[in-house]
A tleap script that builds the chain and sets N, CA, C and O, in Angstrom:
source leaprc.protein.ff14SB
mol = sequence {
  NMET SER LYS ILE LYS ASN ILE ILE ASN GLY
  TRP GLN ASN PHE ILE SER LYS SER GLU VAL
  SER GLU ASP LEU VAL VAL GLN ARG ALA VAL
  HIE CYS VAL SER CYS THR GLU LEU LYS LYS
  GLY VAL LEU LEU SER MET LEU LYS ASP ASP
  PHE VAL GLU ILE GLN GLY TYR SER CYS ASN
  ILE CYS ASN CYS PRO LEU SER ALA LYS LEU
  ARG SER GLU LYS GLU THR CYS PRO LYS LYS
  LEU CTRP
}
set mol.1.N position { 10.238 -9.514 -11.767 }
set mol.1.CA position { 9.895 -10.461 -10.724 }
set mol.1.C position { 10.078 -9.844 -9.336 }
set mol.1.O position { 9.400 -10.256 -8.394 }
set mol.2.N position { 10.969 -8.877 -9.189 }
set mol.2.CA position { 11.200 -8.307 -7.863 }
set mol.2.C position { 9.978 -7.527 -7.370 }
set mol.2.O position { 9.761 -7.436 -6.161 }
set mol.3.N position { 9.173 -6.959 -8.283 }
set mol.3.CA position { 7.950 -6.259 -7.888 }
set mol.3.C position { 7.023 -7.230 -7.159 }
set mol.3.O position { 6.434 -6.871 -6.140 }
set mol.4.N position { 6.888 -8.434 -7.659 }
set mol.4.CA position { 6.047 -9.446 -7.013 }
set mol.4.C position { 6.582 -9.764 -5.622 }
set mol.4.O position { 5.814 -9.858 -4.664 }
set mol.5.N position { 7.890 -9.929 -5.511 }
set mol.5.CA position { 8.500 -10.202 -4.202 }
set mol.5.C position { 8.242 -9.055 -3.239 }
set mol.5.O position { 7.961 -9.281 -2.062 }
set mol.6.N position { 8.338 -7.823 -3.733 }
set mol.6.CA position { 8.101 -6.659 -2.886 }
set mol.6.C position { 6.665 -6.635 -2.368 }
set mol.6.O position { 6.432 -6.341 -1.196 }
set mol.7.N position { 5.707 -6.942 -3.235 }
set mol.7.CA position { 4.303 -6.924 -2.824 }
set mol.7.C position { 4.018 -8.080 -1.864 }
set mol.7.O position { 3.241 -7.923 -0.922 }
set mol.8.N position { 4.634 -9.229 -2.094 }
set mol.8.CA position { 4.485 -10.347 -1.146 }
set mol.8.C position { 5.036 -9.941 0.212 }
set mol.8.O position { 4.427 -10.227 1.243 }
set mol.9.N position { 6.185 -9.274 0.215 }
set mol.9.CA position { 6.749 -8.759 1.463 }
set mol.9.C position { 5.781 -7.782 2.127 }
set mol.9.O position { 5.618 -7.792 3.347 }
set mol.10.N position { 5.150 -6.952 1.328 }
set mol.10.CA position { 4.172 -6.007 1.851 }
set mol.10.C position { 2.981 -6.713 2.480 }
set mol.10.O position { 2.496 -6.292 3.531 }
set mol.11.N position { 2.500 -7.792 1.844 }
set mol.11.CA position { 1.388 -8.554 2.426 }
set mol.11.C position { 1.816 -9.224 3.724 }
set mol.11.O position { 1.034 -9.300 4.672 }
set mol.12.N position { 3.057 -9.712 3.774 }
set mol.12.CA position { 3.552 -10.295 5.026 }
set mol.12.C position { 3.549 -9.253 6.135 }
set mol.12.O position { 3.175 -9.548 7.270 }
set mol.13.N position { 3.966 -8.040 5.808 }
set mol.13.CA position { 3.961 -6.962 6.792 }
set mol.13.C position { 2.534 -6.548 7.147 }
set mol.13.O position { 2.277 -6.127 8.275 }
set mol.14.N position { 1.608 -6.662 6.200 }
set mol.14.CA position { 0.193 -6.383 6.453 }
set mol.14.C position { -0.344 -7.349 7.502 }
set mol.14.O position { -1.075 -6.954 8.411 }
set mol.15.N position { 0.027 -8.619 7.366 }
set mol.15.CA position { -0.441 -9.646 8.309 }
set mol.15.C position { 0.196 -9.466 9.673 }
set mol.15.O position { -0.486 -9.561 10.693 }
set mol.16.N position { 1.506 -9.204 9.706 }
set mol.16.CA position { 2.210 -9.108 10.988 }
set mol.16.C position { 1.970 -7.786 11.697 }
set mol.16.O position { 2.079 -7.713 12.921 }
set mol.17.N position { 1.641 -6.726 10.934 }
set mol.17.CA position { 1.393 -5.393 11.500 }
set mol.17.C position { 2.527 -4.947 12.428 }
set mol.17.O position { 2.288 -4.470 13.537 }
set mol.18.N position { 3.759 -5.112 11.955 }
set mol.18.CA position { 4.899 -4.698 12.759 }
set mol.18.C position { 4.905 -3.185 12.925 }
set mol.18.O position { 4.386 -2.456 12.079 }
set mol.19.N position { 5.486 -2.729 14.001 }
set mol.19.CA position { 5.528 -1.286 14.277 }
set mol.19.C position { 6.251 -0.531 13.173 }
set mol.19.O position { 5.836 0.564 12.794 }
set mol.20.N position { 7.332 -1.109 12.653 }
set mol.20.CA position { 8.108 -0.468 11.586 }
set mol.20.C position { 7.259 -0.310 10.331 }
set mol.20.O position { 7.224 0.771 9.743 }
set mol.21.N position { 6.580 -1.363 9.915 }
set mol.21.CA position { 5.784 -1.268 8.688 }
set mol.21.C position { 4.588 -0.335 8.866 }
set mol.21.O position { 4.194 0.343 7.917 }
set mol.22.N position { 4.012 -0.290 10.049 }
set mol.22.CA position { 2.875 0.600 10.275 }
set mol.22.C position { 3.321 2.064 10.292 }
set mol.22.O position { 2.576 2.937 9.848 }
set mol.23.N position { 4.510 2.339 10.793 }
set mol.23.CA position { 5.054 3.702 10.727 }
set mol.23.C position { 5.288 4.105 9.272 }
set mol.23.O position { 5.039 5.247 8.885 }
set mol.24.N position { 5.768 3.158 8.476 }
set mol.24.CA position { 6.005 3.394 7.054 }
set mol.24.C position { 4.695 3.719 6.335 }
set mol.24.O position { 4.654 4.609 5.485 }
set mol.25.N position { 3.632 2.999 6.674 }
set mol.25.CA position { 2.316 3.241 6.072 }
set mol.25.C position { 1.878 4.683 6.319 }
set mol.25.O position { 1.433 5.371 5.400 }
set mol.26.N position { 2.007 5.132 7.558 }
set mol.26.CA position { 1.572 6.484 7.907 }
set mol.26.C position { 2.352 7.524 7.106 }
set mol.26.O position { 1.767 8.470 6.580 }
set mol.27.N position { 3.658 7.350 7.015 }
set mol.27.CA position { 4.498 8.304 6.284 }
set mol.27.C position { 4.126 8.362 4.800 }
set mol.27.O position { 4.075 9.441 4.210 }
set mol.28.N position { 3.871 7.212 4.210 }
set mol.28.CA position { 3.595 7.148 2.775 }
set mol.28.C position { 2.144 7.503 2.436 }
set mol.28.O position { 1.874 8.155 1.428 }
set mol.29.N position { 1.233 7.072 3.277 }
set mol.29.CA position { -0.188 7.250 2.980 }
set mol.29.C position { -0.603 8.711 2.926 }
set mol.29.O position { -1.580 9.055 2.262 }
set mol.30.N position { 0.122 9.561 3.611 }
set mol.30.CA position { -0.162 10.998 3.565 }
set mol.30.C position { -0.222 11.469 2.110 }
set mol.30.O position { -1.054 12.302 1.751 }
set mol.31.N position { 0.658 10.932 1.291 }
set mol.31.CA position { 0.715 11.316 -0.117 }
set mol.31.C position { -0.355 10.584 -0.934 }
set mol.31.O position { -0.970 11.164 -1.829 }
set mol.32.N position { -0.568 9.313 -0.618 }
set mol.32.CA position { -1.475 8.489 -1.425 }
set mol.32.C position { -2.945 8.878 -1.279 }
set mol.32.O position { -3.692 8.847 -2.257 }
set mol.33.N position { -3.360 9.238 -0.084 }
set mol.33.CA position { -4.790 9.502 0.123 }
set mol.33.C position { -5.289 10.714 -0.657 }
set mol.33.O position { -6.487 10.834 -0.915 }
set mol.34.N position { -4.390 11.604 -1.030 }
set mol.34.CA position { -4.816 12.769 -1.810 }
set mol.34.C position { -4.382 12.681 -3.286 }
set mol.34.O position { -4.552 13.637 -4.043 }
set mol.35.N position { -3.836 11.556 -3.677 }
set mol.35.CA position { -3.337 11.383 -5.043 }
set mol.35.C position { -4.493 11.151 -6.023 }
set mol.35.O position { -5.470 10.478 -5.695 }
set mol.36.N position { -4.372 11.709 -7.206 }
set mol.36.CA position { -5.391 11.536 -8.243 }
set mol.36.C position { -5.371 10.132 -8.839 }
set mol.36.O position { -6.305 9.756 -9.548 }
set mol.37.N position { -4.332 9.352 -8.567 }
set mol.37.CA position { -4.207 7.996 -9.108 }
set mol.37.C position { -4.754 6.926 -8.160 }
set mol.37.O position { -4.597 5.734 -8.424 }
set mol.38.N position { -5.378 7.327 -7.083 }
set mol.38.CA position { -5.965 6.401 -6.116 }
set mol.38.C position { -7.238 5.811 -6.700 }
set mol.38.O position { -8.107 6.551 -7.162 }
set mol.39.N position { -7.362 4.472 -6.686 }
set mol.39.CA position { -8.590 3.869 -7.197 }
set mol.39.C position { -9.091 2.792 -6.240 }
set mol.39.O position { -8.310 2.055 -5.638 }
set mol.40.N position { -10.409 2.722 -6.119 }
set mol.40.CA position { -11.065 1.774 -5.223 }
set mol.40.C position { -11.249 0.447 -5.944 }
set mol.40.O position { -11.705 0.403 -7.086 }
set mol.41.N position { -10.887 -0.634 -5.260 }
set mol.41.CA position { -11.069 -1.955 -5.824 }
set mol.41.C position { -12.134 -2.723 -5.064 }
set mol.41.O position { -12.236 -2.601 -3.844 }
set mol.42.N position { -12.918 -3.503 -5.763 }
set mol.42.CA position { -14.000 -4.260 -5.132 }
set mol.42.C position { -13.447 -5.399 -4.280 }
set mol.42.O position { -13.837 -5.549 -3.122 }
set mol.43.N position { -12.555 -6.190 -4.833 }
set mol.43.CA position { -12.013 -7.343 -4.118 }
set mol.43.C position { -11.203 -6.912 -2.900 }
set mol.43.O position { -11.331 -7.500 -1.826 }
set mol.44.N position { -10.368 -5.884 -3.066 }
set mol.44.CA position { -9.524 -5.425 -1.966 }
set mol.44.C position { -10.331 -4.842 -0.810 }
set mol.44.O position { -9.851 -4.794 0.323 }
set mol.45.N position { -11.547 -4.403 -1.091 }
set mol.45.CA position { -12.390 -3.814 -0.047 }
set mol.45.C position { -12.747 -4.829 1.034 }
set mol.45.O position { -13.106 -4.450 2.149 }
set mol.46.N position { -12.648 -6.115 0.708 }
set mol.46.CA position { -12.979 -7.153 1.681 }
set mol.46.C position { -11.899 -7.321 2.747 }
set mol.46.O position { -12.170 -7.839 3.831 }
set mol.47.N position { -10.677 -6.886 2.441 }
set mol.47.CA position { -9.594 -6.971 3.416 }
set mol.47.C position { -9.676 -5.786 4.357 }
set mol.47.O position { -9.683 -4.637 3.916 }
set mol.48.N position { -9.737 -6.055 5.628 }
set mol.48.CA position { -9.843 -4.979 6.603 }
set mol.48.C position { -8.456 -4.502 6.995 }
set mol.48.O position { -7.661 -5.256 7.558 }
set mol.49.N position { -8.178 -3.260 6.696 }
set mol.49.CA position { -6.893 -2.646 7.005 }
set mol.49.C position { -7.084 -1.690 8.168 }
set mol.49.O position { -8.042 -0.918 8.189 }
set mol.50.N position { -6.176 -1.737 9.139 }
set mol.50.CA position { -6.254 -0.822 10.274 }
set mol.50.C position { -6.122 0.624 9.823 }
set mol.50.O position { -6.627 1.534 10.480 }
set mol.51.N position { -5.451 0.832 8.714 }
set mol.51.CA position { -5.291 2.172 8.179 }
set mol.51.C position { -6.418 2.373 7.159 }
set mol.51.O position { -6.220 2.180 5.960 }
set mol.52.N position { -7.580 2.755 7.642 }
set mol.52.CA position { -8.817 2.782 6.874 }
set mol.52.C position { -8.727 3.643 5.617 }
set mol.52.O position { -9.386 3.334 4.625 }
set mol.53.N position { -7.943 4.701 5.628 }
set mol.53.CA position { -7.864 5.599 4.481 }
set mol.53.C position { -7.386 4.908 3.207 }
set mol.53.O position { -7.696 5.370 2.109 }
set mol.54.N position { -6.638 3.812 3.330 }
set mol.54.CA position { -6.147 3.118 2.141 }
set mol.54.C position { -6.818 1.764 1.939 }
set mol.54.O position { -6.528 1.071 0.964 }
set mol.55.N position { -7.695 1.386 2.832 }
set mol.55.CA position { -8.356 0.082 2.758 }
set mol.55.C position { -9.126 -0.066 1.456 }
set mol.55.O position { -10.009 0.738 1.154 }
set mol.56.N position { -8.792 -1.087 0.689 }
set mol.56.CA position { -9.496 -1.361 -0.557 }
set mol.56.C position { -9.031 -0.556 -1.755 }
set mol.56.O position { -9.610 -0.674 -2.835 }
set mol.57.N position { -8.006 0.254 -1.592 }
set mol.57.CA position { -7.519 1.086 -2.694 }
set mol.57.C position { -6.245 0.529 -3.311 }
set mol.57.O position { -5.486 -0.199 -2.673 }
set mol.58.N position { -6.035 0.893 -4.570 }
set mol.58.CA position { -4.796 0.541 -5.259 }
set mol.58.C position { -4.332 1.759 -6.058 }
set mol.58.O position { -5.040 2.757 -6.187 }
set mol.59.N position { -3.134 1.636 -6.579 }
set mol.59.CA position { -2.565 2.703 -7.407 }
set mol.59.C position { -3.005 2.480 -8.848 }
set mol.59.O position { -2.871 1.377 -9.376 }
set mol.60.N position { -3.519 3.501 -9.470 }
set mol.60.CA position { -3.990 3.402 -10.847 }
set mol.60.C position { -2.842 3.284 -11.848 }
set mol.60.O position { -3.054 2.825 -12.970 }
set mol.61.N position { -1.651 3.683 -11.470 }
set mol.61.CA position { -0.498 3.620 -12.377 }
set mol.61.C position { 0.103 2.216 -12.395 }
set mol.61.O position { 0.274 1.624 -13.461 }
set mol.62.N position { 0.425 1.682 -11.207 }
set mol.62.CA position { 1.091 0.371 -11.149 }
set mol.62.C position { 0.133 -0.766 -10.784 }
set mol.62.O position { 0.508 -1.936 -10.863 }
set mol.63.N position { -1.097 -0.435 -10.387 }
set mol.63.CA position { -2.124 -1.401 -10.004 }
set mol.63.C position { -1.812 -2.180 -8.730 }
set mol.63.O position { -2.440 -3.204 -8.464 }
set mol.64.N position { -0.862 -1.715 -7.949 }
set mol.64.CA position { -0.525 -2.384 -6.696 }
set mol.64.C position { -1.552 -2.031 -5.614 }
set mol.64.O position { -1.984 -0.882 -5.516 }
set mol.65.N position { -1.941 -3.022 -4.804 }
set mol.65.CA position { -2.828 -2.731 -3.683 }
set mol.65.C position { -2.071 -1.935 -2.632 }
set mol.65.O position { -0.978 -2.330 -2.226 }
set mol.66.N position { -2.637 -0.824 -2.187 }
set mol.66.CA position { -1.917 0.051 -1.266 }
set mol.66.C position { -1.665 -0.583 0.096 }
set mol.66.O position { -0.667 -0.257 0.739 }
set mol.67.N position { -2.533 -1.473 0.556 }
set mol.67.CA position { -2.308 -2.125 1.841 }
set mol.67.C position { -0.982 -2.873 1.853 }
set mol.67.O position { -0.318 -2.945 2.887 }
set mol.68.N position { -0.596 -3.427 0.716 }
set mol.68.CA position { 0.684 -4.137 0.614 }
set mol.68.C position { 1.807 -3.214 0.161 }
set mol.68.O position { 2.900 -3.246 0.727 }
set mol.69.N position { 1.550 -2.395 -0.849 }
set mol.69.CA position { 2.601 -1.536 -1.414 }
set mol.69.C position { 3.194 -0.600 -0.369 }
set mol.69.O position { 4.413 -0.440 -0.301 }
set mol.70.N position { 2.347 0.015 0.439 }
set mol.70.CA position { 2.845 0.967 1.427 }
set mol.70.C position { 3.642 0.291 2.533 }
set mol.70.O position { 4.422 0.950 3.221 }
set mol.71.N position { 3.461 -1.006 2.713 }
set mol.71.CA position { 4.171 -1.738 3.771 }
set mol.71.C position { 5.437 -2.432 3.276 }
set mol.71.O position { 6.142 -3.059 4.066 }
set mol.72.N position { 5.732 -2.332 1.999 }
set mol.72.CA position { 6.934 -2.942 1.445 }
set mol.72.C position { 8.065 -1.927 1.436 }
set mol.72.O position { 7.976 -0.891 0.777 }
set mol.73.N position { 9.126 -2.229 2.167 }
set mol.73.CA position { 10.247 -1.295 2.300 }
set mol.73.C position { 10.890 -0.956 0.965 }
set mol.73.O position { 11.428 0.139 0.802 }
set mol.74.N position { 10.842 -1.881 0.001 }
set mol.74.CA position { 11.533 -1.678 -1.269 }
set mol.74.C position { 10.674 -1.044 -2.356 }
set mol.74.O position { 11.190 -0.687 -3.415 }
set mol.75.N position { 9.386 -0.900 -2.117 }
set mol.75.CA position { 8.513 -0.296 -3.115 }
set mol.75.C position { 8.660 1.224 -3.120 }
set mol.75.O position { 9.019 1.827 -2.108 }
set mol.76.N position { 8.383 1.824 -4.253 }
set mol.76.CA position { 8.426 3.287 -4.381 }
set mol.76.C position { 7.159 3.755 -5.092 }
set mol.76.O position { 6.484 2.975 -5.763 }
set mol.77.N position { 6.857 4.999 -4.939 }
set mol.77.CA position { 5.715 5.606 -5.596 }
set mol.77.C position { 6.048 5.842 -7.064 }
set mol.77.O position { 7.107 6.397 -7.357 }
set mol.78.N position { 5.177 5.437 -8.011 }
set mol.78.CA position { 5.464 5.685 -9.416 }
set mol.78.C position { 5.504 7.172 -9.772 }
set mol.78.O position { 6.081 7.548 -10.793 }
set mol.79.N position { 4.892 8.021 -8.935 }
set mol.79.CA position { 4.947 9.470 -9.160 }
set mol.79.C position { 6.065 10.125 -8.355 }
set mol.79.O position { 6.183 11.350 -8.316 }
set mol.80.N position { 6.885 9.291 -7.715 }
set mol.80.CA position { 8.044 9.767 -6.922 }
set mol.80.C position { 7.633 10.656 -5.738 }
set mol.80.O position { 8.372 11.564 -5.356 }
set mol.81.N position { 6.463 10.394 -5.166 }
set mol.81.CA position { 6.007 11.161 -4.005 }
set mol.81.C position { 6.619 10.637 -2.703 }
set mol.81.O position { 6.693 11.362 -1.711 }
set mol.82.N position { 7.055 9.374 -2.714 }
set mol.82.CA position { 7.760 8.801 -1.556 }
set mol.82.C position { 8.717 7.721 -2.018 }
set mol.82.O position { 9.406 7.114 -1.198 }
savepdb mol mol.pdb
quit
């Protein structure tokens, strides 16, 4: 259940676009944009993310949307990249 809470927290940070969460996105996305587990989702593509490189993408391992996952302080990369 905590994974759901973490992703909800990530969506809250997506909406608020706080400076802290946006700095976190930049640090983490460096690893995600070149990861082989990056997958494009149709539904997520409709959400406009300021960080275009991850807009509409999710992780193929955990299926989390990157716009939320990267903004959740408690989430971690399943490949231990961040």
